[in-house]
C-alpha positions in Angstrom: 208.6 99.1 119.7 210.6 96.3 121.2 208.9 97.0 124.8 205.6 96.8 123.1 206.3 93.5 121.5 207.9 92.2 124.7 204.7 93.3 126.4 202.6 91.6 123.9 204.6 88.3 124.2 204.4 88.3 127.9 200.7 88.9 127.9 200.1 86.1 125.4 202.2 83.7 127.5 200.3 84.8 130.5 197.1 84.2 128.9 198.1 80.7 127.6 199.3 79.6 130.8 195.9 80.6 132.3 194.3 78.2 129.8 196.3 75.3 131.1 194.0 74.7 134.3 190.9 75.1 131.9 192.5 72.4 129.5 193.1 70.1 132.5 189.5 70.7 133.7 188.2 70.0 130.2 190.2 66.7 130.0 189.0 65.7 133.5 185.4 66.5 132.4 185.8 64.5 129.3 186.8 61.4 131.4 183.6 61.9 133.5 181.5 61.8 130.4 182.4 58.2 129.9 179.4 56.2 131.1 181.7 53.7 132.9 182.6 56.6 135.3 179.1 57.9 135.7 176.6 55.1 135.6 175.7 53.4 138.9 177.0 49.8 139.0 173.5 48.8 140.1 172.0 49.8 136.8 174.0 47.3 134.9 172.5 43.9 134.1 169.3 42.5 132.7 166.0 43.7 134.0 162.5 42.1 133.5 159.4 44.2 133.5 156.8 43.2 136.2 153.8 43.4 133.9 151.3 43.1 136.8 152.9 46.0 138.7 153.2 48.2 135.6 150.7 50.5 133.7 150.7 50.1 129.8 148.1 51.1 127.2 148.6 47.5 125.8 150.5 45.3 128.2 153.1 43.0 126.5 153.6 39.3 127.7 157.1 40.0 128.5 159.7 42.7 128.4 163.4 42.7 128.9 165.9 45.6 129.2 169.6 45.4 129.6 172.3 47.9 130.4 175.9 47.4 129.6 178.7 49.4 128.2 180.3 49.6 124.8 184.0 49.5 124.0 183.7 53.2 123.6 182.5 53.7 127.0 178.8 54.4 126.3 175.9 53.0 128.0 174.2 50.4 125.8 170.7 49.8 126.4 168.9 46.9 124.7 165.3 45.8 124.8 163.3 42.7 123.9 159.5 42.6 124.0 157.0 39.7 123.3 153.9 41.8 122.6 150.4 40.9 123.5 149.9 39.6 120.0 152.8 37.2 120.3 155.2 39.2 118.1 158.6 40.0 119.2 160.4 43.3 118.8 164.0 44.4 119.7 166.2 47.4 119.7 169.1 49.1 121.3 170.6 52.6 121.7 174.1 53.7 123.2 174.7 57.0 124.8 176.9 59.0 127.1 175.4 60.2 130.4 175.6 63.9 129.5 172.8 64.6 127.1 174.9 64.0 124.1 172.5 62.4 121.5 172.9 58.7 120.5 171.0 56.8 118.0 168.3 54.3 118.6 167.8 51.3 116.4 165.1 48.7 116.1 165.7 45.2 114.6 162.8 45.7 112.1 164.5 48.9 110.6 168.0 47.1 110.2 170.7 49.6 110.1 168.6 52.5 109.6 168.4 54.7 112.9 165.0 55.0 114.2 165.3 57.8 116.6 167.7 60.0 118.7 168.1 59.4 122.3 169.5 61.8 125.0 170.1 60.5 128.6 170.9 63.2 131.3 171.6 62.4 134.9 169.4 64.1 137.4 171.0 62.6 140.5 173.0 59.3 141.3 169.8 57.2 140.8 167.6 59.1 138.4 168.0 59.8 134.8 166.1 61.9 132.2 165.7 60.2 128.6 164.5 62.3 125.7 163.5 60.6 122.4 163.4 62.6 119.2 161.9 61.2 116.1 162.0 62.9 112.7 163.3 66.1 114.3 160.5 66.5 116.9 160.5 65.3 120.4 158.5 62.1 120.7 158.6 61.4 124.4 160.4 61.9 127.6 161.0 59.3 130.4 162.3 59.3 133.8 164.5 56.3 134.9 164.6 55.8 138.7 166.9 53.2 140.3 165.7 52.2 143.8 168.1 52.7 146.9 168.8 49.1 147.1 169.3 48.7 143.2 166.8 45.9 142.8 163.9 48.0 141.2 164.2 50.3 138.2 161.0 52.3 137.3 160.7 54.0 134.0 157.9 56.4 133.6 157.4 57.4 129.8 155.3 60.2 128.5 154.9 60.2 124.6 153.8 63.3 122.7 150.3 61.6 122.5 150.2 61.8 126.5 149.5 58.0 127.0 151.8 57.8 129.9 153.2 54.3 130.9 154.9 53.3 134.2 157.0 50.2 133.9 158.4 48.7 137.0 161.5 46.3 136.4 163.1 43.8 138.7 166.6 42.3 138.3 166.2 39.4 135.9 167.5 35.9 137.3 167.9 33.0 134.9 165.1 30.6 135.5 163.2 33.1 137.6 160.5 35.1 135.7 158.5 37.9 137.1 156.0 38.0 134.4 153.0 35.8 134.0 153.6 33.8 130.8 
């Protein structure tokens, strides 16, 4: 009986010691999920849509998009649009770069989340973004950062199929790429 118990204790000790490397890997993997470790540095900053080089169903007058980090290490994406009708719209979302869902907010909705966003890296310069609204996938998008880090192209396909391709360039204060 004592031999059986000793064997069981040894087997459990061996099993738990085998978990130690897995726990270390999980901790290392958790550190990599922090967007500050995974997002390319060239993505950070403010980008302005080049309206003339982009394809929209209804082009806005101007569109800005920014990429920064939150205190929790998520990627914060904010956007501001001056529509063709002269109205402004704004919003933001914050996500990790591992497909974990984050919430998207529009200023018009206040503190009520508008949609769920998932951002997944494809490679060092390409990301897939999935937008879910009311439990259904509303759109998918591909974010592609150029090799030199000066152009960001977002190709978005909503459920309706009206695909848009928006070309962004780094925004410099006092230097607009849009025709105002």
